[in-house]
All heavy atoms as an XYZ file, in Angstrom:
791
protein
N     -42.425    -21.544     11.086
C     -41.886    -20.356     11.636
C     -40.383    -20.523     11.817
O     -39.942    -21.571     12.188
C     -42.570    -20.042     12.945
C     -42.163    -18.707     13.514
S     -43.021    -18.240     15.025
C     -44.722    -18.463     14.596
N     -39.640    -19.445     11.556
C     -38.202    -19.583     11.667
C     -37.675    -18.381     12.444
O     -38.215    -17.236     12.344
C     -37.581    -19.486     10.247
C     -36.097    -19.729     10.228
C     -35.554    -19.743      8.809
O     -36.335    -19.934      7.859
O     -34.394    -19.449      8.644
N     -36.704    -18.633     13.277
C     -36.098    -17.558     14.122
C     -34.621    -17.439     13.720
O     -33.917    -18.419     13.596
C     -36.211    -17.977     15.583
C     -35.587    -17.004     16.539
C     -35.798    -17.457     17.982
C     -34.951    -16.712     18.927
N     -35.133    -17.212     20.318
N     -34.210    -16.187     13.535
C     -32.764    -15.924     13.145
C     -32.142    -15.070     14.247
O     -32.640    -14.004     14.543
C     -32.675    -15.186     11.814
C     -31.251    -14.856     11.495
C     -33.341    -16.015     10.683
N     -31.081    -15.598     14.864
C     -30.415    -14.850     15.964
C     -29.515    -13.731     15.352
O     -28.294    -13.915     15.145
C     -29.599    -15.926     16.647
C     -29.268    -16.918     15.569
C     -30.504    -16.887     14.666
N     -30.115    -12.557     15.009
C     -29.399    -11.521     14.338
C     -28.145    -11.059     15.038
O     -27.131    -10.821     14.358
C     -30.292    -10.296     14.078
C     -31.300    -10.506     12.942
C     -32.170     -9.196     12.833
C     -30.602    -10.766     11.605
N     -28.132    -10.991     16.359
C     -26.933    -10.518     17.102
C     -25.799    -11.512     16.852
O     -24.689    -11.063     16.610
C     -27.258    -10.415     18.608
N     -26.079    -12.799     16.854
C     -25.047    -13.784     16.597
C     -24.568    -13.743     15.154
O     -23.332    -13.809     14.871
C     -25.522    -15.177     16.899
N     -25.486    -13.567     14.216
C     -25.090    -13.467     12.811
C     -24.270    -12.230     12.583
O     -23.295    -12.236     11.825
C     -26.325    -13.486     11.866
C     -25.964    -13.287     10.444
C     -27.111    -14.786     12.039
N     -24.688    -11.105     13.162
C     -23.935     -9.877     13.021
C     -22.498    -10.002     13.535
O     -21.562     -9.520     12.918
C     -24.663     -8.718     13.759
N     -22.380    -10.602     14.734
C     -21.043    -10.847     15.326
C     -20.191    -11.720     14.384
O     -19.022    -11.395     14.153
C     -21.199    -11.487     16.668
C     -19.937    -11.638     17.479
C     -20.162    -12.184     18.922
N     -21.024    -13.355     18.967
C     -22.301    -13.352     19.455
N     -22.864    -12.224     19.858
N     -23.001    -14.447     19.427
N     -20.772    -12.794     13.835
C     -20.030    -13.674     12.956
C     -19.588    -12.948     11.674
O     -18.439    -13.057     11.274
C     -20.940    -14.893     12.569
C     -20.230    -15.840     11.666
O     -19.134    -16.332     12.026
O     -20.783    -16.195     10.602
N     -20.496    -12.158     11.050
C     -20.116    -11.466      9.780
C     -19.080    -10.350     10.116
O     -18.135    -10.177      9.348
C     -21.371    -10.848      9.137
C     -22.262    -11.918      8.530
C     -21.604    -12.852      7.545
O     -20.655    -12.518      6.853
N     -22.118    -14.058      7.474
N     -19.193     -9.721     11.245
C     -18.181     -8.672     11.648
C     -16.829     -9.357     11.822
O     -15.763     -8.811     11.406
C     -18.628     -7.940     12.858
N     -16.805    -10.539     12.465
C     -15.547    -11.248     12.647
C     -14.953    -11.703     11.316
O     -13.729    -11.587     11.098
C     -15.788    -12.493     13.533
C     -16.044    -12.167     14.996
O     -15.845    -11.001     15.389
O     -16.491    -13.072     15.724
N     -15.839    -12.164     10.410
C     -15.300    -12.557      9.048
C     -14.767    -11.391      8.255
O     -13.823    -11.577      7.470
C     -16.419    -13.255      8.285
C     -16.849    -14.552      8.818
C     -18.119    -15.090      8.054
N     -18.643    -16.258      8.691
C     -18.672    -17.480      8.114
N     -18.268    -17.610      6.920
N     -19.161    -18.463      8.804
N     -15.340    -10.211      8.453
C     -14.949     -9.030      7.709
C     -13.490     -8.617      8.037
O     -12.810     -8.061      7.180
C     -15.883     -7.839      8.069
N     -13.032     -8.934      9.237
C     -11.678     -8.601      9.653
C     -10.625     -9.223      8.700
O      -9.618     -8.569      8.366
C     -11.433     -9.030     11.094
C      -9.950     -8.841     11.491
C     -12.333     -8.280     12.046
N     -10.871    -10.412      8.231
C      -9.886    -11.118      7.373
C     -10.321    -11.220      5.921
O      -9.593    -11.693      5.052
C      -9.604    -12.531      7.886
O     -10.808    -13.291      7.938
C      -8.953    -12.474      9.277
N     -11.529    -10.695      5.588
C     -12.050    -10.825      4.246
C     -11.439     -9.754      3.328
O     -11.118     -8.643      3.756
C     -13.564    -10.663      4.237
N     -11.256    -10.109      2.060
C     -10.860     -9.151      1.072
C     -11.826     -8.030      0.967
O     -13.040     -8.269      1.008
N     -11.387     -6.787      0.942
C     -12.313     -5.663      0.844
C     -12.846     -5.235      2.209
O     -13.531     -4.219      2.334
N     -12.545     -6.008      3.236
C     -12.990     -5.619      4.593
C     -14.421     -5.799      4.895
O     -14.947     -5.247      5.873
N     -15.143     -6.618      4.083
C     -16.546     -6.908      4.403
C     -16.898     -8.338      4.028
O     -16.278     -8.940      3.187
C     -17.442     -5.862      3.650
C     -17.248     -5.811      2.198
N     -17.850     -6.652      1.305
C     -16.568     -4.919      1.480
C     -17.520     -6.308      0.058
N     -16.715     -5.281      0.162
N     -17.926     -8.838      4.756
C     -18.387    -10.208      4.545
C     -19.896    -10.107      4.671
O     -20.442     -9.331      5.430
C     -17.801    -11.141      5.533
N     -20.629    -11.024      3.938
C     -22.087    -10.980      3.961
C     -22.676    -12.374      3.903
O     -22.078    -13.249      3.350
C     -22.577    -10.133      2.769
N     -23.840    -12.472      4.489
C     -24.603    -13.712      4.428
C     -26.123    -13.458      4.354
O     -26.556    -12.597      5.191
N     -26.813    -14.095      3.475
C     -28.250    -13.885      3.388
C     -28.937    -14.650      4.551
O     -28.624    -15.822      4.725
C     -28.763    -14.371      2.063
O     -28.162    -13.546      0.988
C     -30.289    -14.219      1.938
N     -29.812    -13.996      5.273
C     -30.532    -14.621      6.345
C     -31.978    -14.952      5.949
O     -32.630    -15.758      6.630
C     -30.526    -13.770      7.675
C     -29.076    -13.698      8.183
C     -31.092    -12.417      7.455
N     -32.461    -14.278      4.921
C     -33.827    -14.643      4.389
C     -33.909    -14.253      2.953
O     -33.396    -13.230      2.504
C     -34.926    -13.880      5.164
C     -36.278    -14.202      4.620
C     -36.925    -15.339      5.012
C     -36.843    -13.347      3.691
C     -38.159    -15.678      4.433
C     -38.101    -13.650      3.149
C     -38.750    -14.793      3.508
O     -39.976    -15.143      2.979
N     -34.602    -15.086      2.217
C     -34.841    -14.826      0.791
C     -33.853    -15.465     -0.081
O     -32.999    -16.212      0.305
N     -33.947    -15.117     -1.369
C     -33.087    -15.655     -2.393
C     -33.844    -15.725     -3.701
O     -34.803    -14.965     -3.910
N     -33.395    -16.583     -4.537
C     -34.029    -16.742     -5.855
C     -35.496    -17.071     -5.658
O     -35.904    -17.899     -4.828
C     -33.342    -17.840     -6.625
C     -31.946    -17.512     -7.028
C     -31.386    -18.586     -7.920
N     -29.965    -18.461     -8.116
C     -29.339    -17.684     -9.004
N     -30.067    -16.942     -9.819
N     -28.045    -17.675     -9.041
N     -36.333    -16.416     -6.479
C     -37.759    -16.670     -6.433
C     -38.520    -15.901     -5.367
O     -39.766    -16.047     -5.230
N     -37.834    -15.072     -4.527
C     -38.553    -14.289     -3.565
C     -38.264    -12.826     -3.842
O     -37.204    -12.412     -4.378
C     -38.096    -14.572     -2.130
O     -36.691    -14.231     -2.009
C     -38.250    -16.068     -1.754
N     -39.266    -11.978     -3.507
C     -39.102    -10.556     -3.744
C     -38.261     -9.942     -2.578
O     -37.546     -8.990     -2.801
C     -40.474     -9.895     -3.844
N     -38.437    -10.452     -1.414
C     -37.763     -9.899     -0.209
C     -36.453    -10.659      0.043
O     -36.425    -11.927     -0.002
C     -38.674    -10.067      0.983
C     -38.083     -9.571      2.348
C     -37.905     -8.072      2.322
C     -39.024    -10.005      3.498
N     -35.393     -9.923      0.307
C     -34.135    -10.508      0.658
C     -33.490     -9.746      1.783
O     -33.469     -8.490      1.748
C     -33.168    -10.517     -0.537
C     -31.807    -11.072     -0.190
C     -30.908    -11.080     -1.378
N     -30.354    -12.418     -1.455
C     -29.904    -13.037     -2.492
N     -29.955    -12.433     -3.681
N     -29.419    -14.258     -2.459
N     -33.042    -10.421      2.831
C     -32.365     -9.752      3.955
C     -30.947    -10.363      4.114
O     -30.813    -11.591      4.151
C     -33.186     -9.962      5.236
C     -34.520     -9.176      5.139
C     -35.298     -9.280      6.408
O     -35.731    -10.363      6.789
N     -35.414     -8.107      7.071
N     -30.002     -9.497      4.170
C     -28.605     -9.877      4.197
C     -27.888     -9.188      5.353
O     -28.007     -7.921      5.492
C     -27.888     -9.558      2.877
O     -28.614    -10.163      1.805
C     -26.492    -10.005      2.864
N     -27.109     -9.862      6.140
C     -26.276     -9.246      7.195
C     -24.933     -9.024      6.576
O     -24.320     -9.954      6.007
C     -26.225    -10.100      8.428
C     -25.215     -9.458      9.438
C     -27.605    -10.211      9.073
N     -24.477     -7.784      6.651
C     -23.130     -7.411      6.105
C     -22.242     -6.944      7.219
O     -22.619     -5.996      7.953
C     -23.235     -6.259      5.064
C     -24.199     -6.705      3.916
C     -21.899     -5.990      4.495
C     -24.614     -5.553      3.024
N     -21.132     -7.593      7.429
C     -20.151     -7.194      8.403
C     -19.118     -6.324      7.687
O     -18.668     -6.679      6.577
N     -18.659     -5.200      8.328
C     -17.683     -4.414      7.678
C     -16.655     -3.930      8.726
O     -17.076     -3.551      9.823
C     -18.346     -3.133      7.089
C     -19.378     -3.391      6.035
S     -20.265     -1.892      5.494
C     -18.964     -1.093      4.571
N     -15.382     -4.035      8.425
C     -14.376     -3.554      9.351
C     -14.210     -2.032      9.124
O     -14.531     -1.503      8.065
C     -13.090     -4.286      9.245
C     -12.237     -3.919      8.074
C     -10.888     -4.595      8.200
N     -10.159     -4.305      6.966
C      -9.644     -5.219      6.117
N      -9.772     -6.486      6.444
N      -9.045     -4.863      5.054
N     -13.742     -1.353     10.132
C     -13.578      0.136     10.066
C     -12.805      0.478      8.796
O     -11.788     -0.098      8.485
C     -12.838      0.610     11.305
C     -12.680      2.092     11.333
C     -12.051      2.628     12.606
O     -11.666      1.838     13.461
N     -11.900      3.926     12.763
N     -13.330      1.455      8.084
C     -12.689      1.984      6.884
C     -13.108      1.259      5.608
O     -12.866      1.726      4.528
N     -13.760      0.115      5.737
C     -14.257     -0.633      4.560
C     -15.367      0.142      3.884
O     -16.105      0.857      4.550
C     -14.680     -2.032      4.928
N     -15.469     -0.051      2.563
C     -16.543      0.683      1.848
C     -17.165     -0.235      0.800
O     -16.488     -0.983      0.129
C     -15.930      1.856      1.204
C     -16.909      2.751      0.413
C     -16.210      3.950     -0.119
N     -17.178      4.672     -0.899
C     -17.180      5.956     -1.089
N     -16.287      6.709     -0.550
N     -18.088      6.560     -1.861
N     -18.470     -0.187      0.756
C     -19.222     -0.856     -0.340
C     -19.252      0.213     -1.439
O     -19.891      1.256     -1.262
C     -20.576     -1.303      0.039
C     -20.629     -2.329      1.188
C     -22.070     -2.686      1.539
C     -19.857     -3.588      0.812
N     -18.607     -0.020     -2.581
C     -18.467      0.980     -3.637
C     -19.859      1.428     -4.154
O     -20.840      0.714     -3.996
C     -17.644      0.381     -4.812
N     -19.850      2.591     -4.718
C     -21.100      3.142     -5.260
C     -21.787      2.168     -6.234
O     -21.108      1.550     -7.011
C     -20.779      4.426     -6.017
C     -21.975      5.203     -6.436
C     -21.688      6.537     -7.059
O     -21.276      6.507     -8.244
O     -21.844      7.531     -6.354
N     -23.086      2.035     -5.997
C     -23.852      1.048     -6.816
C     -25.334      1.528     -6.925
O     -25.724      2.393     -6.192
C     -23.777     -0.359     -6.243
C     -24.224     -0.434     -4.799
N     -23.414     -0.055     -3.734
C     -25.412     -0.788     -4.227
C     -24.101     -0.196     -2.567
N     -25.294     -0.623     -2.863
N     -26.048      0.903     -7.847
C     -27.451      1.219     -8.033
C     -28.255      0.527     -6.958
O     -27.881     -0.472     -6.363
C     -27.946      0.678     -9.388
C     -27.261      1.362    -10.599
C     -27.634      2.796    -10.749
O     -28.744      3.203    -10.325
O     -26.856      3.563    -11.352
N     -29.465      1.094     -6.730
C     -30.432      0.476     -5.800
C     -31.238     -0.536     -6.545
O     -31.864     -0.215     -7.516
C     -31.343      1.556     -5.218
C     -32.258      1.092     -4.177
O     -32.466     -0.088     -4.000
N     -32.826      2.025     -3.425
N     -31.189     -1.853     -6.156
C     -31.888     -2.862     -6.899
C     -33.405     -2.883     -6.669
O     -34.093     -3.690     -7.280
C     -31.285     -4.158     -6.363
C     -30.894     -3.817     -4.952
C     -30.472     -2.330     -4.968
N     -33.915     -2.055     -5.800
C     -35.339     -1.985     -5.489
C     -35.483     -1.262     -4.168
O     -34.543     -0.659     -3.674
N     -36.676     -1.283     -3.577
C     -36.819     -0.602     -2.281
C     -35.909     -1.293     -1.281
O     -35.829     -2.507     -1.256
C     -38.282     -0.727     -1.784
C     -39.228      0.104     -2.691
C     -40.622      0.003     -2.103
O     -40.889      0.624     -1.052
O     -41.432     -0.664     -2.685
N     -35.246     -0.493     -0.464
C     -34.258     -1.062      0.467
C     -34.110     -0.206      1.706
O     -34.279      1.012      1.681
C     -32.927     -1.207     -0.216
N     -33.689     -0.876      2.807
C     -33.370     -0.208      4.080
C     -32.072     -0.879      4.569
O     -31.755     -2.002      4.200
C     -34.425     -0.314      5.114
O     -34.681     -1.713      5.431
C     -35.743      0.357      4.691
N     -31.380     -0.115      5.358
C     -30.160     -0.638      6.062
C     -30.368     -0.339      7.552
O     -30.499      0.823      7.986
C     -28.886      0.073      5.570
C     -27.738     -0.323      6.446
C     -28.643     -0.270      4.135
N     -30.441     -1.396      8.384
C     -30.531     -1.275      9.847
C     -29.156     -1.583     10.411
O     -28.605     -2.587     10.142
C     -31.564     -2.263     10.373
C     -31.711     -2.145     11.865
C     -32.659     -3.151     12.512
O     -33.269     -3.938     11.803
N     -32.762     -3.132     13.791
N     -28.615     -0.652     11.200
C     -27.328     -0.809     11.818
C     -27.520     -1.660     13.040
O     -28.228     -1.260     13.941
C     -26.688      0.546     12.136
C     -25.304      0.350     12.686
C     -26.652      1.453     10.893
N     -26.891     -2.842     13.038
C     -26.972     -3.745     14.152
C     -25.872     -3.520     15.188
O     -26.061     -3.692     16.410
C     -26.871     -5.207     13.631
C     -27.953     -5.626     12.636
C     -27.656     -7.021     12.081
C     -29.338     -5.568     13.273
N     -24.689     -3.064     14.705
C     -23.626     -2.723     15.610
C     -22.655     -1.791     14.858
O     -22.617     -1.828     13.643
C     -22.872     -3.976     16.103
C     -22.248     -4.805     15.026
C     -21.725     -6.112     15.464
N     -20.763     -5.989     16.491
C     -20.103     -7.007     17.057
N     -20.353     -8.187     16.631
N     -19.229     -6.810     18.003
N     -21.978     -0.940     15.618
C     -21.025     -0.003     14.971
C     -21.642      1.239     14.442
O     -22.731      1.645     14.886
N     -20.989      1.861     13.519
C     -21.420      3.137     12.928
C     -21.039      3.179     11.436
O     -19.926      2.777     11.077
C     -20.785      4.288     13.632
C     -21.264      5.640     13.321
C     -20.963      6.599     14.439
N     -21.697      7.854     14.277
C     -23.018      8.022     14.461
N     -23.761      7.047     14.916
N     -23.591      9.144     14.247
N     -21.977      3.623     10.580
C     -21.726      3.632      9.128
C     -22.129      5.004      8.590
O     -22.882      5.768      9.203
C     -22.524      2.539      8.378
C     -22.075      1.162      8.859
C     -24.030      2.714      8.543
N     -21.679      5.293      7.347
C     -22.084      6.475      6.588
C     -22.583      6.020      5.212
O     -21.839      5.342      4.515
C     -20.905      7.476      6.463
C     -21.304      8.690      5.653
C     -20.123      9.626      5.348
N     -19.587     10.112      6.605
C     -18.333     10.017      6.960
N     -17.426      9.486      6.196
N     -17.917     10.495      8.126
N     -23.771      6.486      4.877
C     -24.284      6.232      3.515
C     -24.125      7.535      2.740
O     -24.441      8.617      3.218
C     -25.755      5.829      3.528
C     -26.271      5.479      2.137
S     -27.941      4.766      2.146
C     -27.631      3.186      2.981
N     -23.648      7.408      1.479
C     -23.405      8.556      0.645
C     -24.131      8.347     -0.663
O     -24.040      7.309     -1.292
C     -21.908      8.740      0.362
C     -21.126      8.859      1.689
C     -21.656      9.912     -0.566
C     -19.630      8.653      1.570
N     -24.885      9.402     -1.069
C     -25.610      9.420     -2.322
C     -25.457     10.797     -2.952
O     -25.984     11.772     -2.417
C     -27.095      9.082     -2.138
N     -24.627     10.871     -4.020
C     -24.337     12.157     -4.628
C     -23.640     13.086     -3.643
O     -22.621     12.705     -3.049
N     -24.229     14.250     -3.394
C     -23.605     15.204     -2.458
C     -24.162     15.094     -1.055
O     -23.746     15.810     -0.158
C     -23.860     16.636     -2.950
O     -25.277     16.877     -3.046
C     -23.232     16.872     -4.354
N     -25.080     14.138     -0.792
C     -25.694     13.971      0.486
C     -25.084     12.745      1.210
O     -24.694     11.793      0.593
C     -27.210     13.746      0.374
C     -27.933     14.921     -0.198
C     -29.416     14.671     -0.151
O     -29.902     14.131      0.790
O     -30.075     15.094     -1.168
N     -24.988     12.845      2.535
C     -24.515     11.714      3.342
C     -25.254     11.725      4.648
O     -25.789     12.718      5.100
C     -22.995     11.811      3.565
O     -22.693     12.853      4.445
N     -25.330     10.526      5.277
C     -25.982     10.348      6.551
C     -25.286      9.319      7.363
O     -24.971      8.208      6.844
C     -27.466      9.914      6.283
S     -28.448      9.830      7.820
N     -24.966      9.642      8.593
C     -24.345      8.728      9.501
C     -25.384      8.042     10.348
O     -26.371      8.662     10.714
C     -23.291      9.397     10.405
C     -22.103      9.901      9.654
C     -21.035     10.502     10.537
O     -21.063     10.277     11.779
O     -20.176     11.143      9.972
N     -25.129      6.778     10.698
C     -26.089      6.024     11.526
C     -25.341      5.081     12.446
O     -24.281      4.557     12.063
C     -27.082      5.247     10.664
N     -25.909      4.872     13.644
C     -25.302      3.953     14.628
C     -26.246      2.874     15.005
O     -27.384      2.762     14.458
N     -25.809      1.968     15.855
C     -26.624      0.796     16.259
C     -28.043      1.193     16.621
O     -28.214      2.113     17.375
C     -25.928      0.060     17.407
N     -28.995      0.503     16.014
C     -30.441      0.780     16.276
C     -31.026      1.739     15.274
O     -32.235      1.892     15.222
N     -30.228      2.412     14.441
C     -30.754      3.293     13.407
C     -31.089      2.531     12.127
O     -30.509      1.496     11.846
C     -29.734      4.420     13.110
C     -29.513      5.406     14.174
O     -30.421      5.558     15.016
O     -28.442      6.043     14.188
N     -32.108      3.117     11.457
C     -32.595      2.554     10.162
C     -32.376      3.614      9.116
O     -32.893      4.755      9.280
C     -34.029      2.144     10.269
C     -34.613      1.510      9.020
C     -34.093      0.105      8.799
C     -36.166      1.476      9.087
N     -31.673      3.285      8.027
C     -31.511      4.170      6.884
C     -32.402      3.677      5.750
O     -32.389      2.493      5.424
C     -30.045      4.157      6.435
C     -29.015      4.734      7.366
C     -27.614      4.414      6.850
C     -29.169      6.242      7.493
N     -33.114      4.576      5.126
C     -33.878      4.271      3.898
C     -32.889      4.526      2.784
O     -32.371      5.637      2.613
C     -35.113      5.099      3.787
C     -35.823      4.803      2.494
C     -36.063      4.864      4.984
N     -32.611      3.517      1.976
C     -31.702      3.620      0.849
C     -32.333      4.493     -0.256
O     -33.458      4.178     -0.664
C     -31.290      2.227      0.318
C     -30.331      2.350     -0.846
C     -30.682      1.373      1.456
N     -31.639      5.538     -0.667
C     -32.232      6.429     -1.713
C     -32.289      5.679     -3.059
O     -31.520      4.717     -3.341
C     -31.212      7.572     -1.767
C     -29.914      7.016     -1.281
C     -30.295      5.951     -0.299
N     -33.240      6.116     -3.896
C     -33.365      5.570     -5.211
C     -32.373      6.265     -6.160
O     -32.763      7.003     -7.065
C     -34.831      5.793     -5.688
C     -35.099      5.003     -7.015
O     -34.320      4.099     -7.321
O     -36.062      5.377     -7.667
N     -31.116      6.056     -5.824
C     -30.017      6.717     -6.546
C     -28.752      5.912     -6.258
O     -28.720      5.130     -5.353
C     -29.843      8.171     -6.047
N     -27.700      6.152     -7.062
C     -26.452      5.505     -6.797
C     -25.952      5.915     -5.397
O     -26.132      7.061     -5.003
C     -25.393      5.876     -7.836
C     -25.701      5.304     -9.229
C     -24.697      5.589    -10.224
N     -23.349      5.006     -9.960
C     -23.009      3.704    -10.053
N     -23.905      2.828    -10.537
N     -21.834      3.284     -9.751
N     -25.397      4.974     -4.676
C     -25.003      5.232     -3.316
C     -23.851      4.292     -2.890
O     -23.584      3.297     -3.583
C     -26.205      5.074     -2.346
C     -26.735      3.690     -2.380
N     -27.613      3.252     -3.380
C     -26.557      2.604     -1.580
C     -27.898      1.962     -3.161
N     -27.284      1.603     -2.061
N     -23.231      4.615     -1.762
C     -22.164      3.784     -1.229
C     -22.361      3.717      0.297
O     -23.095      4.546      0.844
C     -20.799      4.296     -1.568
O     -20.578      5.604     -1.036
N     -21.698      2.797      0.938
C     -21.758      2.644      2.410
C     -20.360      2.441      2.902
O     -19.598      1.639      2.412
C     -22.650      1.414      2.744
C     -22.953      1.257      4.233
C     -23.889      2.336      4.722
C     -23.560     -0.124      4.476
N     -20.028      3.206      3.964
C     -18.695      3.162      4.531
C     -18.834      2.874      6.038
O     -19.684      3.424      6.731
C     -18.052      4.524      4.359
C     -16.699      4.700      4.974
C     -16.141      6.103      4.812
O     -16.832      6.968      4.288
O     -14.996      6.327      5.294
N     -17.922      2.024      6.535
C     -17.887      1.748      7.968
C     -17.007      2.677      8.724
O     -15.811      2.794      8.416
C     -17.414      0.267      8.213
N     -17.564      3.448      9.626
C     -16.806      4.451     10.397
C     -16.133      3.775     11.588
O     -15.178      4.290     12.168
C     -17.710      5.555     10.901
C     -18.429      6.294      9.745
C     -19.438      7.338     10.315
C     -17.430      6.904      8.818
N     -16.635      2.524     11.936
C     -16.011      1.697     12.935
C     -16.416      0.268     12.579
O     -17.260      0.071     11.699
C     -16.409      2.058     14.385
C     -17.884      2.129     14.606
C     -18.240      2.773     15.951
O     -17.849      3.882     16.248
O     -18.897      2.040     16.769
N     -15.858     -0.733     13.176
C     -16.260     -2.124     12.888
C     -17.756     -2.136     13.072
O     -18.326     -1.780     14.097
C     -15.558     -3.122     13.843
C     -14.076     -3.247     13.544
O     -13.617     -2.736     12.518
O     -13.396     -3.878     14.349
N     -18.475     -2.710     12.057
C     -19.922     -2.637     12.037
C     -20.534     -3.862     11.421
O     -19.883     -4.676     10.777
C     -20.372     -1.393     11.185
O     -19.777     -0.256     11.649
N     -21.845     -3.982     11.646
C     -22.703     -4.990     11.000
C     -24.011     -4.338     10.708
O     -24.569     -3.648     11.603
C     -22.861     -6.235     11.852
N     -24.567     -4.543      9.536
C     -25.859     -3.993      9.184
C     -26.733     -5.104      8.566
O     -26.266     -6.135      8.037
C     -25.702     -2.834      8.093
C     -24.835     -1.737      8.680
C     -25.119     -3.371      6.777
N     -28.039     -4.840      8.652
C     -29.027     -5.722      8.019
C     -29.579     -5.015      6.836
O     -30.278     -3.966      6.980
C     -30.146     -6.092      8.994
C     -31.318     -6.914      8.383
C     -30.852     -8.280      8.009
C     -32.470     -7.001      9.414
N     -29.254     -5.470      5.650
C     -29.799     -4.909      4.383
C     -31.053     -5.642      4.011
O     -31.061     -6.854      3.856
C     -28.768     -5.031      3.266
C     -29.250     -4.708      1.852
C     -29.571     -3.180      1.722
C     -28.159     -5.113      0.826
N     -32.167     -4.906      3.847
C     -33.430     -5.458      3.472
C     -33.782     -4.867      2.089
O     -33.838     -3.661      1.984
C     -34.571     -5.148      4.461
O     -34.180     -5.704      5.752
C     -35.862     -5.750      4.017
N     -34.020     -5.731      1.122
C     -34.301     -5.302     -0.252
C     -35.555     -6.011     -0.741
O     -35.747     -7.248     -0.580
C     -33.139     -5.639     -1.194
C     -33.507     -5.255     -2.654
C     -31.856     -4.931     -0.818
N     -36.473     -5.212     -1.301
C     -37.581     -5.776     -2.048
C     -37.276     -5.492     -3.531
O     -37.314     -4.323     -3.944
C     -38.937     -5.106     -1.618
C     -40.060     -5.664     -2.418
C     -39.142     -5.376     -0.133
N     -36.991     -6.526     -4.239
C     -36.653     -6.352     -5.674
C     -37.851     -6.066     -6.506
O     -38.911     -6.698     -6.325
C     -35.940     -7.570     -6.194
C     -34.550     -7.729     -5.587
C     -33.901     -8.906     -6.082
N     -34.268     -9.975     -5.123
C     -33.749    -11.173     -5.151
N     -32.870    -11.500     -6.063
N     -34.104    -12.069     -4.281
N     -37.727     -5.133     -7.393
C     -38.791     -4.775     -8.301
C     -39.133     -5.964     -9.204
O     -38.135     -6.650     -9.645
C     -38.436     -3.490     -9.109
N     -40.387     -6.192     -9.552
C     -40.698     -7.312    -10.463
C     -40.183     -7.076    -11.837
O     -39.904     -6.023    -12.251
C     -42.219     -7.359    -10.444
C     -42.667     -6.070     -9.830
C     -41.529     -5.429     -9.131
């Protein structure tokens, strides 16, 4: 059994995002090669954006701190700490409306 202190990881990634190129930093907390499930904490400073990209499989974004906006086509949704966004099966982007950290959970298609 393994325990991951998400609040501490979120704080660390948010701190790293302040000085990182592009305004975001990420670290995988579970999964990797050979696993279908992958969970990654992404820290983003206010105004940073993860450019539009494809969905690699079923995915959710849980906001651990701050506030973000997910955009897919003409639709957008804002979320704050404690909210869970279901990532659409379409090209999408993510923007930090304030300094934020999110937990991205992806189940990659076989």
